[in-house]
N, C-alpha and C positions, 0 to 999 in steps of 0.2 A: 505492499501498498502505500502511495505518495504523500507527500508531506500534506499538498492539497487535498488528498481524497482524507487522510487523516481528521484535518481541521473541519473538513465540509461535514464528518459524519460526526463526529467528534466523541467517539467510541473508542475507549483508550480499556489497556489489558487490566489495567485497576476497577474500572466501571466492569468488567466480565466479571473478574473475580467475585467487585462487590455481589453483583446480580446472582452471581452461582450460589453463593454462600447461603443470599435470603428465598434463593428460589425451592420451594418446598420438594418439587418432583423432581428435579435434579438432584439434590441430596439424596430422596430415597430411590434415585435409581444408581449412585454411585455406591449407596448404603448396598443395593443388592448385589452389585458388581462384587464389590472389594467381600461378600460373604459367599457367593455362588458360584465365581469364575472358577475353576481349577487348577490354580496357581499354586505352584511347590516353588520352594524358599530356593532350589536351585536353578529354575526356571530363566529364561530373558523373555522380555516380555518389550513387545513394539506397541505403543501408543500414537497412531497414526492421527494427525487432524489435531495434536495434543494442544495446541492452543495455549494459555497461558501456564500448560505444566499443573493443572488439579490434578488430573486422574492419575501423572505420570508418580506425580512427588506421593500420592499416597498408595501407590502401589509397590512403591519402594522398600518398604518395609517386608512385603510379603516375598520377594521376590531377588534373585541373586542382581540382577540387573535389568533398566528401564531403557528404554531408547526412544525419546520421545519426538517426533516428525511432524513437522510442520510448511507451507508456504508463505508463512508473515513472520518477517528479520523481526519487527518490533517486537511482537508477541515473544518466539524465539528468545530473544535477549532476554526481554523479564522473566520467563522459566529460569532463565540460567541463572538470572540475580537470586530469583527466591531458593534455589535448591543450594546456592551458595549459603546465604543466607541462613538457610535452617542446616546447614552442614551433612546435607545427603549430595553423598559421591559414588552412591552409584545409579544415578540416574544424568544421560546426555541427550542434549537437547542441540537438533540438526536440521537444515531444510529435507525436505522430504515428501512425497504425495502418494498418493494410492495405489498411481502406476510407477511412479516410481521413489519407492520407500526408503533408499540409501541407508538398503542396512546389509553388511556383507556378513554378518556372521549368523549360524543356525539359530532359529527363533521357537519360541515353544507355544507362546500366547500372543496372538495381537487383538490390542480393544483398539477399538472406533466410539469414541463417543462424540455424539454430537456435531457430528462431520459428516459423516457416510451422505444423509440426507440430503445434500448440498449439489454434490454430484447427482443427484436424483434434478431436484429442483433446477438445476444448470443442463442438463443431457436427457433425461428422463430415464425408459430401459437399457437404453443404450451406454449409456455414463456409468448408470448404475452398475449392470453386471462388469463394465469392464475394471471399475473402482475394487469391486469383490476379488474380480480375478486376479486382478494384482497383487492383494490379501493373500491371496493362498497360495499365489508363487513364493511368498516366504516360508510356505511347507509347515505353516505351525500345526502343531496336533489341534489348537483352539482359535474360535474366533470369538467375542464377546463382543459386541454391538449393543451399546446404549447411545440410544438413536430416539426422534422425532420420526415415527413412521404412523402410520394411519391405521387405527385399530379396529376404528368403528366404519360409520358410513362414510360415501366420499363426498370431498369437500364442496363448497361451492366456488365459482371461479372467482369471487371476492376477499379469497385467504390471500394473509400477507403470502407463503410459500407451497409451494406443492410439495409435500408430504409423500412419502412410496408407500404402497400399503405391504403391510408388515407381511402378508402371504408373498410379494413381490424377492422384498429382501429375503425370505426364508429360502423362497425357488431356487433365487442364484446362491446362495447360501449351498444346499444341494448340488443345484449343478457342478459346484466346482470342487464335489465330492466330502464336504462333511454332513454328518447328523445334526440335526436341532436338539438340543436334549435338556433345553430350558426355555423357557417364554415367559417373563411377568411382564405382565399391562398393569403398566403405573399410571396409564389416563389414557384416556380417546386414544390421545397422539403423541405420547410418550413411554418407550418400554424398553425390556433388556431383552435381548436372542442371544442366548449361548450357543455354537456348534461346536462339537468335536468330531476328531478323526480319526 
């Protein structure tokens, strides 16, 4: 994001952290992920769309290493500063996307939180499929999707963003070789999918 875009939108990483902390649905999703995702202490986890590093920093105590990946350099720098302030040394933040996650190490678990829906919003089913294929290419034994998805009826055209149906996300994960092992519907448009292989 350029300085002009940032000034225009006026939404900072600090704003995102404050909103996330006060968002009950987000906190319920995060809590569900932390207690139900099959993450072991010796696992390597990739947090795609890490943003300000909220999820990556929470997962750090549960695994060997977390790679936080995002496309926004300003937010990545903010996440690095948070990790340093908290003395969390088993998390690293760098540029990466669904299609090019920028991770060379073997990966056990991939987490996509509040980012995958943007692929669908921008490019529909084909872009969502490409994003999930990018995650699957890391060859994890588990993908945990903490996401805005449609668990209820179809949206009207006046909605702010177009959310993927949960069934579409699940079907793409299955097509990529995973089995859906857990679904938690937190609200009509927010929930958690855990898929393993």
